[in-house]
PyMOL CGO cylinders between C-alpha atoms (Angstrom):
from pymol import cmd
from pymol.cgo import CYLINDER

trace = [
    CYLINDER, 4.01, -72.91, 32.59, 5.28, -69.35, 33.19, 0.3, 1, 1, 1, 1, 1, 1,
    CYLINDER, 5.28, -69.35, 33.19, 4.01, -68.09, 29.74, 0.3, 1, 1, 1, 1, 1, 1,
    CYLINDER, 4.01, -68.09, 29.74, 0.71, -68.82, 30.73, 0.3, 1, 1, 1, 1, 1, 1,
    CYLINDER, 0.71, -68.82, 30.73, 1.04, -67.51, 34.18, 0.3, 1, 1, 1, 1, 1, 1,
    CYLINDER, 1.04, -67.51, 34.18, 2.36, -64.39, 32.20, 0.3, 1, 1, 1, 1, 1, 1,
    CYLINDER, 2.36, -64.39, 32.20, -0.86, -64.37, 29.90, 0.3, 1, 1, 1, 1, 1, 1,
    CYLINDER, -0.86, -64.37, 29.90, -3.20, -64.69, 32.93, 0.3, 1, 1, 1, 1, 1, 1,
    CYLINDER, -3.20, -64.69, 32.93, -1.14, -61.37, 34.71, 0.3, 1, 1, 1, 1, 1, 1,
    CYLINDER, -1.14, -61.37, 34.71, -1.39, -59.42, 31.58, 0.3, 1, 1, 1, 1, 1, 1,
    CYLINDER, -1.39, -59.42, 31.58, -5.21, -59.99, 31.08, 0.3, 1, 1, 1, 1, 1, 1,
    CYLINDER, -5.21, -59.99, 31.08, -6.21, -59.60, 34.95, 0.3, 1, 1, 1, 1, 1, 1,
    CYLINDER, -6.21, -59.60, 34.95, -4.27, -56.38, 34.62, 0.3, 1, 1, 1, 1, 1, 1,
    CYLINDER, -4.27, -56.38, 34.62, -6.00, -55.26, 31.68, 0.3, 1, 1, 1, 1, 1, 1,
    CYLINDER, -6.00, -55.26, 31.68, -9.20, -56.07, 33.29, 0.3, 1, 1, 1, 1, 1, 1,
    CYLINDER, -9.20, -56.07, 33.29, -7.98, -53.82, 36.39, 0.3, 1, 1, 1, 1, 1, 1,
    CYLINDER, -7.98, -53.82, 36.39, -7.20, -51.00, 33.94, 0.3, 1, 1, 1, 1, 1, 1,
    CYLINDER, -7.20, -51.00, 33.94, -10.41, -51.25, 32.23, 0.3, 1, 1, 1, 1, 1, 1,
    CYLINDER, -10.41, -51.25, 32.23, -12.57, -51.11, 35.62, 0.3, 1, 1, 1, 1, 1, 1,
    CYLINDER, -12.57, -51.11, 35.62, -10.61, -47.91, 36.33, 0.3, 1, 1, 1, 1, 1, 1,
    CYLINDER, -10.61, -47.91, 36.33, -10.88, -46.04, 33.09, 0.3, 1, 1, 1, 1, 1, 1,
    CYLINDER, -10.88, -46.04, 33.09, -14.74, -47.11, 32.87, 0.3, 1, 1, 1, 1, 1, 1,
    CYLINDER, -14.74, -47.11, 32.87, -15.38, -45.56, 36.15, 0.3, 1, 1, 1, 1, 1, 1,
    CYLINDER, -15.38, -45.56, 36.15, -13.27, -42.47, 35.55, 0.3, 1, 1, 1, 1, 1, 1,
    CYLINDER, -13.27, -42.47, 35.55, -15.25, -42.14, 32.34, 0.3, 1, 1, 1, 1, 1, 1,
    CYLINDER, -15.25, -42.14, 32.34, -18.65, -42.96, 33.61, 0.3, 1, 1, 1, 1, 1, 1,
    CYLINDER, -18.65, -42.96, 33.61, -18.76, -42.45, 37.63, 0.3, 1, 1, 1, 1, 1, 1,
    CYLINDER, -18.76, -42.45, 37.63, -19.82, -45.86, 38.09, 0.3, 1, 1, 1, 1, 1, 1,
    CYLINDER, -19.82, -45.86, 38.09, -18.30, -49.31, 38.20, 0.3, 1, 1, 1, 1, 1, 1,
    CYLINDER, -18.30, -49.31, 38.20, -18.66, -51.75, 34.92, 0.3, 1, 1, 1, 1, 1, 1,
    CYLINDER, -18.66, -51.75, 34.92, -21.02, -54.66, 35.13, 0.3, 1, 1, 1, 1, 1, 1,
    CYLINDER, -21.02, -54.66, 35.13, -19.22, -57.80, 34.41, 0.3, 1, 1, 1, 1, 1, 1,
    CYLINDER, -19.22, -57.80, 34.41, -20.91, -57.98, 30.97, 0.3, 1, 1, 1, 1, 1, 1,
    CYLINDER, -20.91, -57.98, 30.97, -19.01, -54.38, 30.14, 0.3, 1, 1, 1, 1, 1, 1,
    CYLINDER, -19.01, -54.38, 30.14, -15.56, -55.76, 31.45, 0.3, 1, 1, 1, 1, 1, 1,
    CYLINDER, -15.56, -55.76, 31.45, -16.10, -58.94, 29.42, 0.3, 1, 1, 1, 1, 1, 1,
    CYLINDER, -16.10, -58.94, 29.42, -16.64, -56.33, 26.20, 0.3, 1, 1, 1, 1, 1, 1,
    CYLINDER, -16.64, -56.33, 26.20, -14.21, -54.03, 26.74, 0.3, 1, 1, 1, 1, 1, 1,
    CYLINDER, -14.21, -54.03, 26.74, -11.54, -56.77, 27.30, 0.3, 1, 1, 1, 1, 1, 1,
    CYLINDER, -11.54, -56.77, 27.30, -12.27, -59.23, 24.63, 0.3, 1, 1, 1, 1, 1, 1,
    CYLINDER, -12.27, -59.23, 24.63, -12.88, -62.13, 27.21, 0.3, 1, 1, 1, 1, 1, 1,
    CYLINDER, -12.88, -62.13, 27.21, -15.69, -64.03, 28.24, 0.3, 1, 1, 1, 1, 1, 1,
    CYLINDER, -15.69, -64.03, 28.24, -18.19, -63.34, 31.09, 0.3, 1, 1, 1, 1, 1, 1,
    CYLINDER, -18.19, -63.34, 31.09, -16.88, -66.24, 33.41, 0.3, 1, 1, 1, 1, 1, 1,
    CYLINDER, -16.88, -66.24, 33.41, -13.37, -65.35, 32.60, 0.3, 1, 1, 1, 1, 1, 1,
    CYLINDER, -13.37, -65.35, 32.60, -13.98, -61.94, 34.27, 0.3, 1, 1, 1, 1, 1, 1,
    CYLINDER, -13.98, -61.94, 34.27, -14.97, -63.82, 37.09, 0.3, 1, 1, 1, 1, 1, 1,
    CYLINDER, -14.97, -63.82, 37.09, -12.06, -65.47, 37.42, 0.3, 1, 1, 1, 1, 1, 1,
    CYLINDER, -12.06, -65.47, 37.42, -9.81, -62.09, 37.18, 0.3, 1, 1, 1, 1, 1, 1,
    CYLINDER, -9.81, -62.09, 37.18, -12.05, -60.70, 39.63, 0.3, 1, 1, 1, 1, 1, 1,
    CYLINDER, -12.05, -60.70, 39.63, -11.68, -63.31, 41.96, 0.3, 1, 1, 1, 1, 1, 1,
    CYLINDER, -11.68, -63.31, 41.96, -7.85, -63.39, 41.32, 0.3, 1, 1, 1, 1, 1, 1,
    CYLINDER, -7.85, -63.39, 41.32, -7.64, -59.41, 42.04, 0.3, 1, 1, 1, 1, 1, 1,
    CYLINDER, -7.64, -59.41, 42.04, -9.86, -59.55, 44.92, 0.3, 1, 1, 1, 1, 1, 1,
    CYLINDER, -9.86, -59.55, 44.92, -7.68, -62.46, 46.46, 0.3, 1, 1, 1, 1, 1, 1,
    CYLINDER, -7.68, -62.46, 46.46, -4.41, -60.08, 46.06, 0.3, 1, 1, 1, 1, 1, 1,
    CYLINDER, -4.41, -60.08, 46.06, -6.73, -57.38, 47.74, 0.3, 1, 1, 1, 1, 1, 1,
    CYLINDER, -6.73, -57.38, 47.74, -6.82, -54.90, 44.87, 0.3, 1, 1, 1, 1, 1, 1,
    CYLINDER, -6.82, -54.90, 44.87, -10.70, -54.86, 44.62, 0.3, 1, 1, 1, 1, 1, 1,
    CYLINDER, -10.70, -54.86, 44.62, -13.49, -55.89, 46.38, 0.3, 1, 1, 1, 1, 1, 1,
    CYLINDER, -13.49, -55.89, 46.38, -17.03, -56.90, 45.72, 0.3, 1, 1, 1, 1, 1, 1,
    CYLINDER, -17.03, -56.90, 45.72, -20.30, -57.54, 47.50, 0.3, 1, 1, 1, 1, 1, 1,
    CYLINDER, -20.30, -57.54, 47.50, -21.68, -60.98, 46.52, 0.3, 1, 1, 1, 1, 1, 1,
    CYLINDER, -21.68, -60.98, 46.52, -24.93, -60.51, 44.67, 0.3, 1, 1, 1, 1, 1, 1,
    CYLINDER, -24.93, -60.51, 44.67, -24.98, -57.18, 44.30, 0.3, 1, 1, 1, 1, 1, 1,
    CYLINDER, -24.98, -57.18, 44.30, -24.83, -55.61, 40.71, 0.3, 1, 1, 1, 1, 1, 1,
    CYLINDER, -24.83, -55.61, 40.71, -21.54, -52.86, 40.01, 0.3, 1, 1, 1, 1, 1, 1,
    CYLINDER, -21.54, -52.86, 40.01, -20.11, -53.37, 43.57, 0.3, 1, 1, 1, 1, 1, 1,
    CYLINDER, -20.11, -53.37, 43.57, -16.48, -53.61, 42.94, 0.3, 1, 1, 1, 1, 1, 1,
    CYLINDER, -16.48, -53.61, 42.94, -14.39, -50.87, 44.88, 0.3, 1, 1, 1, 1, 1, 1,
    CYLINDER, -14.39, -50.87, 44.88, -10.80, -50.45, 44.04, 0.3, 1, 1, 1, 1, 1, 1,
    CYLINDER, -10.80, -50.45, 44.04, -8.69, -50.70, 47.22, 0.3, 1, 1, 1, 1, 1, 1,
    CYLINDER, -8.69, -50.70, 47.22, -5.60, -49.57, 46.08, 0.3, 1, 1, 1, 1, 1, 1,
    CYLINDER, -5.60, -49.57, 46.08, -4.97, -45.71, 45.08, 0.3, 1, 1, 1, 1, 1, 1,
    CYLINDER, -4.97, -45.71, 45.08, -3.20, -45.87, 42.04, 0.3, 1, 1, 1, 1, 1, 1,
    CYLINDER, -3.20, -45.87, 42.04, -3.30, -48.04, 39.05, 0.3, 1, 1, 1, 1, 1, 1,
    CYLINDER, -3.30, -48.04, 39.05, -0.52, -47.58, 36.26, 0.3, 1, 1, 1, 1, 1, 1,
    CYLINDER, -0.52, -47.58, 36.26, -2.47, -46.66, 33.22, 0.3, 1, 1, 1, 1, 1, 1,
    CYLINDER, -2.47, -46.66, 33.22, -2.32, -48.48, 29.62, 0.3, 1, 1, 1, 1, 1, 1,
    CYLINDER, -2.32, -48.48, 29.62, -3.23, -46.80, 26.56, 0.3, 1, 1, 1, 1, 1, 1,
    CYLINDER, -3.23, -46.80, 26.56, -4.34, -49.60, 25.22, 0.3, 1, 1, 1, 1, 1, 1,
    CYLINDER, -4.34, -49.60, 25.22, -7.85, -49.52, 26.61, 0.3, 1, 1, 1, 1, 1, 1,
]
cmd.load_cgo(trace, "trace")
């Protein structure tokens, strides 16, 4: 069970790092499709990871609004894999 939880946490961290790097490069937040493509996961999986980040108050989103992700933390540890 711990391995599965660690895997989920690792993917969630990858999603968060992708969001930060995409925003820095493009000046806008990524769409869920762009996150899915960038992190090699399905769009439904992206939604679940965004939900986890929102529950942890790391991001916020406006329901029904595209590219509405807001980072609520000032700095994210960077990962060179993205």
